[in-house]
DRENTOR-583360 format. One record per residue: x, y, z negated of N, C-alpha, C, O in turn; residue number from 0. Coordinates in Angstrom, 2 decimals. Each point is the difference from the previous one (the first is absolute). Layout:
N
+---------+---------+---------+---------+---------+---------+---------+---------+---------+---------+---------+---------+-------+
:     n_X :     n_Y :     n_Z :    ca_X :    ca_Y :    ca_Z :     c_X :     c_Y :     c_Z :     o_X :     o_Y :     o_Z : rolum :
+---------+---------+---------+---------+---------+---------+---------+---------+---------+---------+---------+---------+-------+
:       X :       Y :       Z :       X :       Y :       Z :       X :       Y :       Z :       X :       Y :       Z :   NUM :
...
+---------+---------+---------+---------+---------+---------+---------+---------+---------+---------+---------+---------+-------+
//
This chain:
78
+---------+---------+---------+---------+---------+---------+---------+---------+---------+---------+---------+---------+-------+
:     n_X :     n_Y :     n_Z :    ca_X :    ca_Y :    ca_Z :     c_X :     c_Y :     c_Z :     o_X :     o_Y :     o_Z : rolum :
+---------+---------+---------+---------+---------+---------+---------+---------+---------+---------+---------+---------+-------+
:   55.21 :  112.26 :  -43.25 :   -0.32 :   -0.64 :   -1.48 :    0.43 :   -1.35 :    0.24 :   -0.13 :   -0.77 :    0.95 :     0 :
:    0.84 :    0.70 :   -2.46 :    0.85 :   -1.31 :   -0.09 :   -0.21 :   -1.07 :   -1.01 :   -0.71 :    0.43 :   -0.91 :     1 :
:    1.01 :   -1.46 :    0.77 :   -0.25 :   -0.75 :   -1.16 :    1.23 :   -0.93 :   -0.55 :    1.08 :    0.08 :    0.58 :     2 :
:   -1.20 :   -0.83 :   -1.53 :    1.35 :   -0.46 :   -0.77 :   -0.59 :   -1.36 :    0.11 :   -1.03 :   -0.42 :   -0.52 :     3 :
:    1.74 :   -0.08 :    1.18 :   -0.01 :   -1.74 :   -0.22 :    0.82 :   -0.80 :   -0.43 :    1.09 :   -0.23 :    0.53 :     4 :
:   -1.84 :   -0.65 :   -2.27 :    1.35 :   -0.77 :   -0.46 :    0.58 :   -1.19 :    0.91 :   -0.55 :   -0.56 :    0.94 :     5 :
:    1.92 :    0.32 :   -1.54 :    0.35 :   -1.02 :    1.05 :    0.14 :   -1.07 :   -1.26 :    0.86 :   -0.08 :   -0.88 :     6 :
:   -2.03 :   -0.70 :    1.14 :   -0.19 :   -1.31 :   -1.50 :    0.79 :   -0.37 :   -0.11 :    0.42 :   -0.20 :   -1.14 :     7 :
:    0.53 :   -0.24 :    2.58 :    0.82 :   -1.39 :   -0.51 :    1.13 :    0.71 :   -0.59 :    0.58 :   -0.84 :   -0.69 :     8 :
:   -0.01 :    1.86 :    0.61 :    0.95 :    0.80 :   -0.67 :   -0.18 :    0.02 :   -1.71 :    0.72 :   -0.25 :   -0.96 :     9 :
:   -1.88 :    0.62 :    1.14 :   -0.83 :    0.18 :   -1.68 :   -0.27 :   -1.33 :   -0.52 :   -0.22 :    0.00 :   -1.21 :    10 :
:    0.16 :   -1.32 :    1.86 :   -0.14 :   -1.34 :   -0.49 :    1.36 :   -0.30 :   -0.13 :    0.11 :   -0.61 :   -1.06 :    11 :
:    0.98 :    0.73 :    1.58 :    1.34 :   -0.31 :   -0.62 :    0.20 :    0.89 :   -0.94 :    0.78 :   -0.51 :   -0.80 :    12 :
:   -1.11 :    1.70 :    0.42 :    0.50 :    0.61 :   -1.00 :   -0.66 :   -0.51 :   -1.36 :    0.41 :    0.10 :   -1.15 :    13 :
:   -1.47 :   -0.64 :    1.61 :   -1.00 :   -0.73 :   -1.08 :    0.69 :   -1.38 :   -0.62 :   -0.02 :   -0.67 :   -1.03 :    14 :
:    0.57 :    0.67 :    2.17 :    0.68 :   -1.76 :   -0.44 :    0.76 :    0.10 :   -0.55 :    0.40 :   -0.96 :   -0.67 :    15 :
:    0.33 :    2.33 :    0.65 :    1.47 :   -0.23 :   -0.40 :    0.22 :    0.84 :   -1.31 :    1.03 :    0.26 :   -0.63 :    16 :
:   -2.76 :    0.17 :    0.38 :    0.27 :   -0.19 :   -1.36 :   -1.36 :   -0.51 :   -0.75 :   -0.81 :    0.49 :   -0.78 :    17 :
:    1.02 :   -1.88 :    1.49 :   -1.08 :   -1.03 :   -0.79 :   -1.35 :    0.77 :   -0.22 :   -0.54 :   -0.32 :   -1.06 :    18 :
:   -0.16 :    1.29 :    1.83 :   -1.18 :    0.62 :   -0.10 :   -1.14 :   -0.72 :    0.92 :    0.16 :   -0.47 :    1.13 :    19 :
:   -1.50 :    0.50 :   -2.00 :   -0.94 :   -0.55 :    0.80 :   -1.11 :    1.29 :    0.18 :   -0.35 :    0.95 :   -0.71 :    20 :
:    0.04 :   -1.38 :    1.85 :   -1.51 :    1.49 :    0.56 :   -0.79 :    0.03 :   -1.43 :   -0.75 :    0.97 :   -0.07 :    21 :
:    0.75 :   -1.72 :   -0.98 :   -1.00 :    0.85 :   -1.00 :    1.05 :    0.85 :   -0.80 :   -0.44 :    1.07 :   -0.40 :    22 :
:    1.75 :   -1.36 :    0.09 :    0.88 :    0.41 :   -1.21 :    0.19 :    1.04 :    0.63 :   -0.08 :    1.02 :   -0.68 :    23 :
:    0.46 :   -0.79 :    2.54 :    0.33 :    0.62 :    0.36 :   -1.10 :    1.45 :   -0.37 :    0.19 :    1.05 :   -0.62 :    24 :
:   -1.15 :   -1.50 :    1.22 :   -1.04 :    0.88 :   -0.06 :   -0.33 :    0.65 :   -1.67 :   -0.48 :    1.14 :   -0.09 :    25 :
:    0.73 :   -1.87 :   -1.05 :   -0.26 :    0.80 :   -1.23 :    1.35 :    0.45 :   -0.20 :   -0.14 :    1.01 :   -0.70 :    26 :
:    1.24 :   -1.15 :    0.88 :    0.93 :    0.77 :   -0.30 :    0.11 :    1.55 :    0.86 :    0.91 :    0.77 :   -0.29 :    27 :
:   -1.73 :   -0.47 :    1.14 :    0.14 :    1.11 :    0.83 :   -1.60 :    0.42 :   -0.56 :   -0.15 :    1.18 :    0.32 :    28 :
:   -0.48 :   -1.42 :   -0.68 :   -1.20 :    0.16 :   -0.41 :   -1.61 :    0.10 :    1.17 :   -1.01 :    0.69 :    0.09 :    29 :
:    1.62 :   -1.78 :    0.55 :   -1.42 :   -0.41 :    1.31 :   -0.64 :   -0.96 :   -0.44 :    0.46 :   -0.71 :   -0.90 :    30 :
:   -1.43 :    0.52 :    1.35 :   -1.13 :   -1.31 :    0.07 :    1.05 :   -1.09 :    0.69 :    0.87 :    0.22 :    0.84 :    31 :
:   -1.22 :   -1.37 :   -1.43 :    0.88 :   -1.17 :    0.98 :   -0.84 :    0.09 :    1.51 :    0.76 :   -0.24 :    0.94 :    32 :
:   -1.78 :    0.45 :   -0.65 :   -0.85 :   -0.13 :    1.22 :    0.18 :    1.44 :    0.45 :    0.06 :    0.17 :    1.21 :    33 :
:    0.00 :    0.57 :   -1.75 :    0.65 :    1.11 :    1.00 :    1.43 :   -0.18 :    0.80 :    0.31 :    0.28 :    1.17 :    34 :
:    0.49 :   -0.89 :   -2.32 :    1.52 :   -0.23 :    0.36 :   -0.19 :   -0.61 :    1.62 :    0.46 :    0.26 :    1.11 :    35 :
:   -1.41 :   -1.23 :   -1.71 :   -0.29 :   -1.31 :    1.47 :   -0.52 :    0.49 :    0.70 :    0.39 :   -0.29 :    1.12 :    36 :
:   -1.34 :    1.14 :   -1.14 :   -0.25 :    0.95 :    1.78 :    1.12 :    0.79 :    0.45 :    0.37 :    0.11 :    1.17 :    37 :
:    0.01 :    0.30 :   -1.93 :    1.45 :    0.98 :    0.29 :    1.27 :   -1.28 :    1.15 :    0.40 :    0.14 :    1.15 :    38 :
:   -0.17 :   -1.16 :   -2.05 :    0.83 :   -0.87 :    0.37 :   -0.67 :   -1.00 :    1.28 :    0.78 :   -0.73 :    0.61 :    39 :
:   -1.69 :    0.74 :   -0.37 :   -0.98 :   -0.82 :    1.12 :   -0.04 :    1.04 :    1.41 :   -0.16 :   -0.44 :    1.14 :    40 :
:    0.34 :    1.93 :   -1.47 :   -0.10 :    0.56 :    0.90 :   -1.68 :    0.72 :    0.37 :   -0.55 :    0.59 :    0.93 :    41 :
:    0.25 :   -1.02 :   -2.11 :   -1.63 :    0.61 :    0.26 :   -0.07 :    1.26 :   -0.49 :   -0.84 :    0.78 :    0.45 :    42 :
:    1.53 :   -0.48 :   -1.26 :    0.27 :    1.78 :   -0.46 :    1.54 :    0.63 :    0.09 :    0.96 :   -0.63 :   -0.43 :    43 :
:   -0.89 :    1.47 :    0.81 :    1.06 :    0.83 :   -0.27 :    0.76 :    0.39 :   -1.27 :   -0.54 :    0.35 :   -1.05 :    44 :
:    1.46 :   -0.40 :    1.19 :    0.07 :    0.57 :   -2.05 :    0.32 :    1.80 :    0.02 :    0.64 :    0.95 :    0.44 :    45 :
:   -1.47 :   -1.36 :   -1.13 :   -0.26 :    1.98 :   -0.22 :    1.83 :    0.38 :   -0.58 :    0.83 :   -0.82 :   -0.39 :    46 :
:   -0.68 :    2.17 :    0.52 :    0.87 :    0.78 :   -0.59 :    0.44 :   -0.26 :   -1.49 :    1.15 :   -0.12 :   -0.42 :    47 :
:   -2.16 :    0.07 :   -0.17 :    0.40 :   -0.76 :   -1.60 :    0.45 :   -1.34 :    0.19 :    0.92 :   -0.57 :   -0.58 :    48 :
:   -1.41 :    0.30 :    1.15 :    0.22 :   -1.84 :   -0.16 :    1.07 :    0.04 :    0.59 :    0.76 :   -0.71 :   -0.65 :    49 :
:   -0.10 :    1.25 :    1.77 :    1.17 :   -0.13 :    0.79 :    1.36 :    0.45 :   -1.10 :    1.02 :   -0.69 :    0.02 :    50 :
:   -1.13 :    1.77 :   -0.84 :    0.24 :    1.05 :   -1.08 :    0.64 :   -1.39 :   -1.53 :    0.94 :   -0.10 :   -0.79 :    51 :
:   -1.96 :   -0.54 :    1.09 :   -0.26 :   -1.03 :   -1.68 :    0.89 :   -1.00 :    0.73 :    0.94 :   -0.35 :   -0.71 :    52 :
:   -0.95 :   -0.19 :    1.88 :    1.00 :   -1.03 :    0.53 :    1.34 :    0.17 :    0.15 :    0.92 :   -0.82 :   -0.05 :    53 :
:   -0.94 :    2.26 :    0.27 :    1.73 :    0.01 :    0.49 :    0.56 :    0.30 :   -1.67 :    1.11 :   -0.39 :   -0.37 :    54 :
:   -1.79 :    0.91 :   -0.28 :    0.52 :    0.08 :   -1.79 :    0.12 :   -1.21 :   -0.28 :    1.10 :   -0.41 :   -0.37 :    55 :
:   -2.26 :   -0.52 :    0.49 :    0.58 :   -0.96 :   -0.54 :    1.05 :   -1.18 :    0.41 :    0.37 :   -0.94 :   -0.71 :    56 :
:    0.08 :    1.30 :    2.29 :    0.68 :   -0.49 :    0.53 :    1.18 :    0.69 :    0.10 :    0.29 :    0.34 :    1.15 :    57 :
:    0.54 :   -0.01 :   -2.10 :    0.73 :    1.29 :   -0.04 :    1.29 :   -0.57 :    1.33 :    0.02 :    0.68 :    1.03 :    58 :
:    0.74 :   -1.58 :   -1.12 :    0.82 :   -0.13 :    1.42 :   -0.71 :    0.17 :    1.43 :    0.59 :    0.18 :    1.06 :    59 :
:   -1.65 :   -0.24 :   -1.19 :   -0.50 :    0.25 :    1.19 :   -0.71 :    0.93 :    0.62 :   -1.04 :    0.36 :   -0.55 :    60 :
:    1.43 :    0.26 :    1.87 :   -0.73 :    1.05 :    0.94 :   -0.95 :   -0.18 :    0.49 :   -0.38 :   -1.14 :    0.25 :    61 :
:   -0.50 :    2.54 :    0.11 :   -1.10 :    0.10 :    0.81 :   -0.20 :   -0.78 :    0.95 :   -0.95 :   -0.74 :    0.30 :    62 :
:    2.36 :    1.07 :    0.36 :    0.22 :   -0.72 :    1.49 :    0.10 :   -1.89 :   -0.15 :   -0.49 :   -0.79 :    0.81 :    63 :
:    1.20 :    0.47 :   -1.99 :   -0.82 :   -1.42 :   -0.27 :   -0.93 :   -0.54 :   -0.13 :    0.15 :   -1.22 :    0.10 :    64 :
:   -1.71 :    1.73 :   -0.41 :   -1.18 :   -0.33 :   -0.34 :   -0.60 :    0.45 :    0.65 :   -1.01 :   -0.66 :    0.23 :    65 :
:    1.13 :    2.30 :    0.70 :   -1.28 :   -0.17 :    1.01 :    0.91 :    1.08 :    1.26 :    1.09 :    0.57 :    0.02 :    66 :
:   -2.18 :   -0.70 :    0.85 :    0.12 :    0.37 :    1.50 :   -1.09 :    1.37 :    0.07 :   -1.15 :   -0.01 :   -0.45 :    67 :
:    1.96 :    1.42 :    1.27 :   -1.60 :    0.51 :    0.19 :   -0.04 :   -0.16 :    1.65 :    0.85 :   -0.20 :    0.87 :    68 :
:   -2.02 :    0.36 :   -0.89 :   -0.58 :   -0.21 :    1.26 :   -1.24 :    0.86 :    0.46 :   -1.03 :    0.22 :   -0.64 :    69 :
:    1.40 :    0.25 :    1.98 :   -1.44 :    1.11 :    0.11 :   -1.03 :   -0.85 :    0.44 :    0.09 :   -0.80 :    0.93 :    70 :
:   -0.95 :    0.98 :   -1.57 :   -1.31 :    0.22 :    0.13 :   -0.40 :   -0.49 :    1.57 :    0.65 :    0.45 :    0.95 :    71 :
:   -1.48 :   -1.15 :   -0.79 :   -0.11 :   -0.75 :    1.46 :    1.34 :   -0.62 :    0.75 :   -0.08 :   -0.62 :    1.06 :    72 :
:    1.16 :    0.82 :   -1.66 :    1.09 :   -1.06 :    0.26 :   -0.55 :   -1.61 :    0.92 :   -0.47 :   -0.94 :   -0.64 :    73 :
:    0.56 :    0.90 :    1.60 :    0.07 :   -1.07 :    0.87 :   -1.33 :   -0.32 :    0.68 :   -0.22 :   -0.95 :    0.76 :    74 :
:   -0.79 :    2.07 :   -1.24 :   -1.42 :    0.09 :    0.46 :    0.06 :   -0.23 :    1.26 :    1.19 :   -0.02 :    0.32 :    75 :
:   -2.09 :   -0.24 :    0.88 :   -0.09 :    0.09 :    0.98 :   -0.94 :    1.00 :    0.86 :   -1.13 :   -0.41 :    0.28 :    76 :
:    1.42 :    1.33 :    0.03 :   -0.91 :    0.70 :    0.60 :   -0.80 :    0.01 :    1.51 :   -0.85 :    0.85 :    0.25 :    77 :
+---------+---------+---------+---------+---------+---------+---------+---------+---------+---------+---------+---------+-------+
//
């Protein structure tokens, strides 16, 4: 099983380049500010629809700019 992890630093840099606050970005892509905050703080992984919305909004960025695919359990000690 795999999960997609957000690269918070890259997304925040893209937000800075466009002078976007978290609240404004959330509104622009149809999310609540609290949900976007949970995603940015790593408390929730972005759903496929959220990933798509971010990539559509930041047209010059690729999937690899914002996200990393990680195998579930990666880094776990057995």
